C-alpha positions in Angstrom: 145.5 20.2 -184.6 142.2 21.9 -184.1 142.2 25.7 -184.6 145.6 26.9 -183.8 146.2 28.9 -180.6 148.0 31.3 -182.8 144.8 31.9 -184.7 142.7 32.0 -181.5 145.0 34.7 -180.1 144.0 37.1 -182.9 141.1 39.0 -181.4 140.2 40.8 -184.6 137.8 38.6 -186.6 139.0 39.7 -190.0 142.6 39.1 -188.9 141.6 35.5 -187.8 140.3 34.8 -191.3 143.6 36.2 -192.8 145.7 34.0 -190.5 143.7 30.9 -191.4 144.0 31.8 -195.1 147.7 32.1 -194.9 148.2 28.9 -192.9 150.0 26.3 -194.8 148.8 23.6 -192.5 152.3 22.5 -191.6 152.7 22.3 -187.8 155.8 21.5 -185.8 155.4 20.1 -182.3 158.2 20.6 -179.8 158.7 17.5 -177.7 161.8 18.3 -175.6 160.7 19.5 -172.2 163.0 22.5 -171.9 162.3 23.7 -175.4 158.6 23.0 -174.9 158.5 25.4 -171.8 160.3 28.1 -173.9 157.8 27.7 -176.7 154.8 27.8 -174.4 156.2 30.9 -172.8 156.5 32.6 -176.1 153.6 31.2 -178.2 151.2 29.8 -175.5 151.7 26.4 -177.1 154.4 23.9 -178.1 153.0 23.7 -181.6 153.9 26.3 -184.3 153.4 26.7 -188.0 156.5 26.2 -190.1 157.3 27.2 -193.7 158.1 23.8 -195.1 157.7 20.1 -194.0 161.3 19.6 -195.2 164.1 20.5 -192.8 167.2 22.0 -194.2 170.8 21.9 -193.0 172.1 25.1 -191.3 175.4 26.0 -189.8 175.4 26.4 -186.0 178.1 26.9 -183.4 177.9 23.1 -182.8 178.3 22.3 -186.5 175.6 21.6 -189.2 172.1 20.8 -187.9 168.8 20.1 -189.5 166.1 22.8 -188.9 162.6 23.9 -189.9 161.7 27.5 -190.1 159.0 29.3 -188.1 156.3 30.8 -190.3 156.6 34.4 -189.1 153.5 35.5 -191.1 151.4 33.5 -188.6 152.6 34.8 -185.3 151.1 37.8 -183.5 152.9 41.0 -182.7 152.9 39.9 -179.0 154.5 36.6 -179.9 157.0 38.3 -182.1 158.0 40.6 -179.3 158.4 37.7 -176.8 160.4 35.7 -179.4 162.8 38.6 -180.0 163.2 39.1 -176.2 163.8 35.4 -175.7 166.4 35.0 -178.5 168.1 38.2 -177.3 168.4 37.0 -173.8 169.3 33.4 -174.6 172.1 34.3 -177.0 173.1 37.7 -175.4 172.3 39.7 -178.5 170.9 43.2 -179.0 167.1 43.1 -179.7 167.6 45.3 -182.8 170.1 42.8 -184.2 167.8 39.8 -183.5 164.8 41.6 -185.1 166.8 42.6 -188.2 168.3 39.1 -188.7 164.9 37.4 -188.0 163.4 39.3 -190.9 166.4 38.6 -193.2 167.1 35.0 -192.4 164.0 33.6 -190.6 163.8 31.7 -187.3 165.3 28.2 -187.4 163.9 25.5 -185.1 166.2 22.7 -184.7 164.5 19.4 -185.8 165.8 17.4 -182.8 163.0 16.2 -180.6 160.2 17.6 -182.8 157.2 16.1 -184.6 156.0 17.5 -187.9 152.3 17.3 -189.0 150.9 18.4 -192.3 147.1 19.1 -192.4 147.2 20.5 -195.9 148.2 18.0 -198.6 148.6 20.8 -201.1 151.3 22.4 -198.9 153.0 19.1 -198.4 153.2 18.4 -202.2 154.1 22.0 -203.0 157.2 21.6 -200.7 158.4 18.9 -203.0 157.5 20.7 -206.2 154.6 18.3 -207.0 
């Protein structure tokens, strides 16, 4: 992926460098049309940075599911606000509850209908302890 839309959205030049520096180069592309629309509404793109190329099993209301986790350090304050609003509305939860739990537990992205790309081999090998 060329320069991330998340990076481009940062208007402050020093912040852009900081975001690029933090980037692990692990990108998840949402392929499902409904979820893609949600992601574009929140992030302006259907591609987001994730914390690891390895999905983990999480418990959901529908049983265990495999999920990646959004790299919250690489989203803008505007994207964070939109994300909190979206989760709050979708799951009928208080915004404060969503924000608090987002910080404690992260934001899982179900691995169904996604495609993961790794543009930083170091990040990929680090995920496996190599």
